C-alpha positions as CSV (number, residue, x, y, z in Angstrom):
1,M,-84.9,-121.6,46.8
2,K,-84.6,-125.3,46.9
3,N,-82.5,-127.0,44.3
4,D,-85.4,-128.8,42.6
5,H,-87.3,-125.4,42.1
6,F,-84.1,-123.8,40.8
7,N,-83.5,-126.6,38.4
8,E,-87.1,-126.4,37.2
9,L,-86.7,-122.7,36.6
10,I,-83.4,-123.2,34.7
11,A,-85.1,-125.9,32.5
12,S,-88.0,-123.5,31.8
13,I,-85.6,-120.7,30.8
14,K,-83.7,-123.0,28.4
15,E,-87.0,-124.2,26.9
16,A,-88.1,-120.6,26.3
17,G,-84.8,-119.9,24.5
18,K,-85.3,-122.9,22.2
19,I,-88.9,-121.7,21.4
20,Q,-87.7,-118.2,20.7
21,R,-85.0,-119.4,18.4
22,G,-87.4,-121.7,16.6
23,E,-85.7,-124.9,17.8
24,A,-88.9,-126.1,19.6
25,E,-92.6,-125.6,19.4
26,A,-94.5,-123.9,22.2
27,S,-96.8,-126.3,24.1
28,R,-99.7,-123.9,23.8
29,L,-100.5,-120.8,21.7
30,H,-103.1,-118.1,22.5
31,E,-104.4,-116.2,19.5
32,F,-107.1,-113.6,19.6
33,P,-109.1,-112.6,16.5
34,E,-108.7,-109.1,15.1
35,P,-111.5,-106.9,16.2
36,D,-113.9,-105.8,13.5
37,V,-113.5,-102.1,14.2
38,K,-116.1,-100.9,11.7
39,A,-118.7,-103.4,13.0
40,I,-118.0,-102.4,16.6
41,R,-118.4,-98.7,15.7
42,K,-121.5,-99.2,13.7
43,S,-123.1,-101.4,16.4
44,I,-123.1,-98.4,18.8
45,G,-124.1,-96.0,16.0
46,F,-121.1,-93.7,16.2
47,S,-119.6,-91.7,13.4
48,Q,-115.9,-92.2,12.7
49,V,-115.2,-88.9,14.3
50,K,-117.2,-89.6,17.5
51,F,-115.8,-93.2,17.8
52,A,-112.2,-92.0,17.3
53,A,-112.8,-89.5,20.1
54,L,-114.3,-92.2,22.3
55,I,-111.3,-94.5,22.1
56,G,-108.7,-91.7,21.9
57,V,-107.3,-92.2,18.5
58,N,-106.9,-90.0,15.4
59,V,-109.7,-90.3,12.8
60,R,-107.2,-91.3,10.2
61,T,-105.9,-94.2,12.5
62,L,-109.5,-95.4,12.8
63,Q,-110.0,-95.2,9.0
64,N,-106.8,-97.2,8.5
65,W,-108.1,-99.9,10.9
66,E,-111.5,-100.0,9.2
67,Q,-109.9,-100.3,5.8
68,G,-107.5,-103.0,6.9
69,H,-104.3,-101.0,6.2
70,R,-103.3,-101.2,9.8
71,H,-104.5,-103.1,12.9
72,P,-105.1,-102.0,16.4
73,T,-102.6,-103.2,19.0
74,G,-102.1,-103.2,22.8
75,P,-104.4,-101.0,24.8
76,A,-106.5,-100.0,21.7
77,K,-107.2,-103.7,21.0
78,V,-108.3,-104.2,24.6
79,L,-110.5,-101.1,24.6
80,L,-112.2,-102.2,21.4
81,R,-113.0,-105.6,23.0
82,L,-114.5,-103.8,25.9
83,V,-116.6,-101.6,23.7
84,Q,-117.8,-104.7,21.8
85,A,-118.6,-106.6,25.0
86,D,-120.3,-103.7,26.9
87,P,-120.5,-100.4,25.0
88,H,-122.9,-98.8,27.6
89,S,-120.4,-99.4,30.4
90,V,-117.5,-98.0,28.4
91,V,-119.3,-94.9,27.2
92,K,-120.8,-94.4,30.7
93,N,-117.3,-94.3,32.2
94,L,-115.7,-92.0,29.7
95,P,-116.4,-88.4,30.2
96,G,-118.3,-86.5,27.5
97,C,-119.6,-89.5,25.6
98,Y,-123.2,-90.6,25.3
99,L,-124.9,-93.4,23.5
């Protein structure tokens, strides 16, 4: 690795540390809106039981999301975005589910 690349990498790591400690602001921030779980479920006409089975979560978890007590994270959030964008494709590719 050339010195200028190495120095650039070190500067980037130092900047990341400052941001993490709150000593500097990030140059950009990406925020994604919380998915409206109830609206997504209703848009495809699924009951809570059927929708929970579709996305692989416990019905109580789904209810907590819909009531705002908890929020989906990680893969569940991504799957909800996929269902919202193209429910037929998601349902078609998951065994045992039909719209």
